[in-house]
ROGU-537088 format. One record per residue (C-alpha): x, y, z. Coordinates in steps of 0.25 Angstrom, whole numbers, padded with zeros to 4 digits, always signed. Example, Ala and Ser with C-alpha at 12.3 -4.5 7.8 and 13.67 -1.06 7.14 Angstrom:
+0049-0018+0031/+0055-0004+0029/
REM end
This chain:
+0339+0512+0286/+0336+0521+0297/+0330+0518+0311/+0326+0528+0322/+0336+0525+0331/+0332+0518+0344/+0333+0530+0354/+0322+0526+0365/+0321+0514+0374/+0310+0511+0383/+0314+0505+0397/+0298+0498+0403/+0303+0500+0418/+0287+0499+0425/+0288+0484+0429/+0283+0483+0442/+0294+0473+0446/+0285+0463+0454/+0295+0452+0451/+0307+0460+0461/+0296+0464+0472/+0297+0469+0484/+0308+0478+0478/+0300+0484+0466/+0290+0487+0473/+0297+0500+0476/+0308+0501+0467/+0309+0500+0451/+0313+0485+0446/+0320+0494+0437/+0329+0498+0447/+0333+0487+0454/+0350+0489+0454/+0359+0478+0446/+0371+0481+0455/+0370+0496+0455/+0363+0502+0444/+0346+0501+0443/+0343+0489+0432/+0336+0499+0422/+0349+0507+0422/+0356+0496+0414/+0345+0497+0404/+0345+0512+0403/+0361+0511+0400/+0360+0502+0390/+0349+0510+0382/+0358+0521+0383/+0370+0514+0378/+0361+0507+0364/+0358+0524+0360/+0345+0525+0367/+0342+0541+0371/+0330+0542+0377/+0325+0530+0388/+0309+0532+0391/+0308+0523+0405/+0293+0518+0406/+0291+0515+0422/+0279+0513+0432/+0275+0518+0445/+0286+0517+0456/+0297+0518+0447/+0303+0530+0449/+0318+0528+0453/+0320+0523+0439/+0317+0540+0436/+0327+0544+0448/+0337+0533+0444/+0341+0540+0430/+0338+0555+0436/+0349+0561+0443/+0348+0561+0457/+0355+0575+0460/+0352+0574+0475/+0360+0560+0475/+0373+0567+0466/+0374+0579+0475/+0374+0569+0488/+0384+0559+0481/+0393+0573+0474/+0393+0579+0491/+0400+0566+0495/+0409+0565+0483/+0404+0550+0478/+0410+0553+0464/+0408+0537+0461/+0391+0537+0463/+0389+0551+0458/+0396+0544+0442/+0386+0532+0446/+0375+0543+0446/+0383+0551+0434/+0381+0536+0427/+0367+0538+0430/+0364+0551+0427/+0371+0549+0413/+0360+0540+0408/+0349+0549+0410/+0358+0559+0402/+0361+0552+0392/+0346+0546+0388/+0334+0554+0389/+0326+0547+0399/+0310+0545+0399/+0299+0539+0410/+0286+0534+0406/+0275+0531+0415/+0270+0514+0412/+0258+0518+0419/+0252+0503+0419/+0262+0489+0419/+0255+0486+0404/+0268+0477+0398/+0280+0479+0392/+0273+0485+0380/+0266+0495+0385/+0280+0502+0392/+0285+0503+0381/+0273+0507+0374/+0273+0520+0385/+0285+0526+0383/+0281+0527+0366/+0278+0543+0369/+0294+0545+0369/+0298+0533+0361/+0288+0539+0352/+0289+0529+0339/+0305+0528+0339/+0312+0514+0341/+0314+0512+0355/+0320+0502+0363/+0316+0495+0376/+0323+0492+0387/+0316+0479+0398/+0325+0487+0412/+0325+0471+0418/+0333+0467+0406/+0347+0473+0410/+0357+0468+0398/+0371+0472+0398/+0384+0471+0390/+0388+0480+0376/+0385+0485+0365/+0371+0486+0374/+0359+0478+0373/+0349+0490+0367/+0359+0492+0358/+0360+0481+0351/+0345+0482+0350/+0347+0495+0344/+0357+0490+0333/+0348+0479+0331/+0337+0488+0328/+0344+0499+0320/+0348+0488+0310/+0336+0482+0309/+0324+0492+0312/+0317+0483+0319/+0313+0477+0334/+0323+0473+0341/+0323+0463+0354/+0335+0460+0363/+0337+0444+0362/+0343+0435+0370/+0345+0419+0370/+0338+0413+0383/+0340+0398+0387/+0326+0387+0385/+0323+0388+0399/+0320+0403+0398/+0314+0408+0386/+0299+0406+0394/+0304+0422+0401/+0308+0428+0387/+0300+0432+0375/+0306+0422+0366/+0310+0429+0350/+0307+0420+0338/+0312+0424+0329/+0317+0422+0312/+0331+0421+0315/+0342+0432+0312/+0355+0435+0311/+0366+0434+0323/+0360+0442+0335/+0347+0447+0328/+0335+0440+0326/+0322+0443+0319/+0309+0440+0328/+0297+0433+0323/+0291+0431+0336/+0291+0432+0353/+0286+0419+0364/+0283+0426+0373/+0291+0418+0387/+0288+0404+0379/+0287+0390+0385/+0302+0386+0380/+0297+0376+0370/+0288+0386+0363/+0302+0397+0364/+0303+0401+0347/+0317+0403+0350/+0327+0406+0364/+0326+0420+0360/+0322+0430+0370/+0318+0444+0370/+0326+0453+0382/+0322+0466+0388/+0327+0474+0376/+0319+0479+0366/+0321+0489+0352/+0307+0494+0347/+0304+0496+0334/+0293+0508+0333/+0283+0498+0327/+0283+0491+0341/+0279+0503+0350/+0268+0504+0339/+0263+0488+0341/+0263+0494+0356/+0252+0503+0355/+0245+0492+0346/+0244+0479+0354/+0234+0475+0363/+0238+0469+0379/+0245+0459+0379/+0247+0448+0391/+0243+0455+0404/+0237+0467+0399/+0254+0471+0395/+0257+0477+0381/+0269+0467+0378/+0279+0474+0369/+0282+0458+0362/+0268+0461+0358/+0271+0473+0352/+0285+0468+0345/+0277+0458+0340/+0267+0465+0332/+0279+0473+0325/+0284+0455+0320/+0276+0459+0308/+0279+0471+0303/+0289+0475+0309/+0303+0468+0313/+0309+0462+0327/+0322+0456+0330/+0328+0451+0340/+0341+0453+0346/+0353+0444+0352/+0358+0453+0361/+0372+0455+0368/+0374+0456+0382/+0372+0452+0398/+0356+0451+0401/+0352+0452+0414/+0335+0451+0416/+0333+0457+0428/+0320+0456+0432/+0319+0445+0439/+0325+0441+0452/+0335+0434+0448/+0340+0440+0435/+0339+0451+0443/+0350+0445+0452/+0357+0441+0441/+0361+0453+0435/+0363+0459+0447/+0374+0449+0450/+0379+0449+0436/+0381+0464+0437/+0390+0465+0449/+0398+0453+0445/+0402+0464+0433/+0406+0473+0443/+0419+0473+0446/+0417+0482+0461/+0406+0469+0463/+0410+0455+0458/+0421+0452+0469/+0412+0456+0478/+0402+0449+0472/+0409+0437+0468/+0414+0434+0486/+0399+0437+0487/+0393+0425+0477/+0407+0415+0482/+0403+0419+0498/+0388+0414+0492/+0392+0403+0484/+0402+0398+0496/+0391+0397+0507/+0381+0391+0495/+0389+0379+0495/+0393+0379+0510/+0378+0379+0511/+0375+0366+0502/+0386+0358+0506/+0382+0361+0520/+0368+0356+0517/+0374+0343+0511/+0382+0340+0523/+0368+0341+0533/+0362+0333+0522/
REM end
């Protein structure tokens, strides 16, 4: 069966980033660096590698830095060119090529009314097509790209597809947990969601993470549902309403997953990505060894005093 291709993607980027205050008072959380690239760039690269042709950034106040990052800076390029900084010019060119390969539109979410509302705000551009949603906090690396895996599952099933991964029992209360009717290999038919259940109440250990491919009926339901918890429109509520008439599947994706939405997760992602860089790995390992040795010495000295 021929289905419309998934060529559009929504990036909800209007959050206030309160977990990272005070830095996010003036700096968008999505622009915080993972080594030397803003976290949102990893998601944009993943989307383009997955065949996305039009990205919709749903932003809020104080998010101008996102626009500026993906726009060209002729003044900076001229400055670097005059000084022969060719390697830095190529670094800028890599960012410029992203916007050359994919149209990027910006829409303002005027009020923080939830993830569902952010996705619905993009409806004038999505215009009834299937679309992807990528949460910038969730960085997923490796090949093939996670979103590409979800799009392939959509091609096969025509269903809304959720990125999923199994999590330890002690962590299920941090995620939306998926109830399934079984499935073949990594693909599972979804029967329900339970938002952040206690471990004893969880229907499975399969967590929904920050990537979605939405069939058009989800956007339709987003326009119909009433606000839920906190007066917000919840994307999961709209997806649940399609379970009776449509189809929703969860795909256990391949790739390295980093949750940069918390300070510990953000620090872990920076450390892991830096250790993968040949130009940084040895220097960073030296720092880690020095810190570990210092801690061990401090522990031994403390024990001797006791």
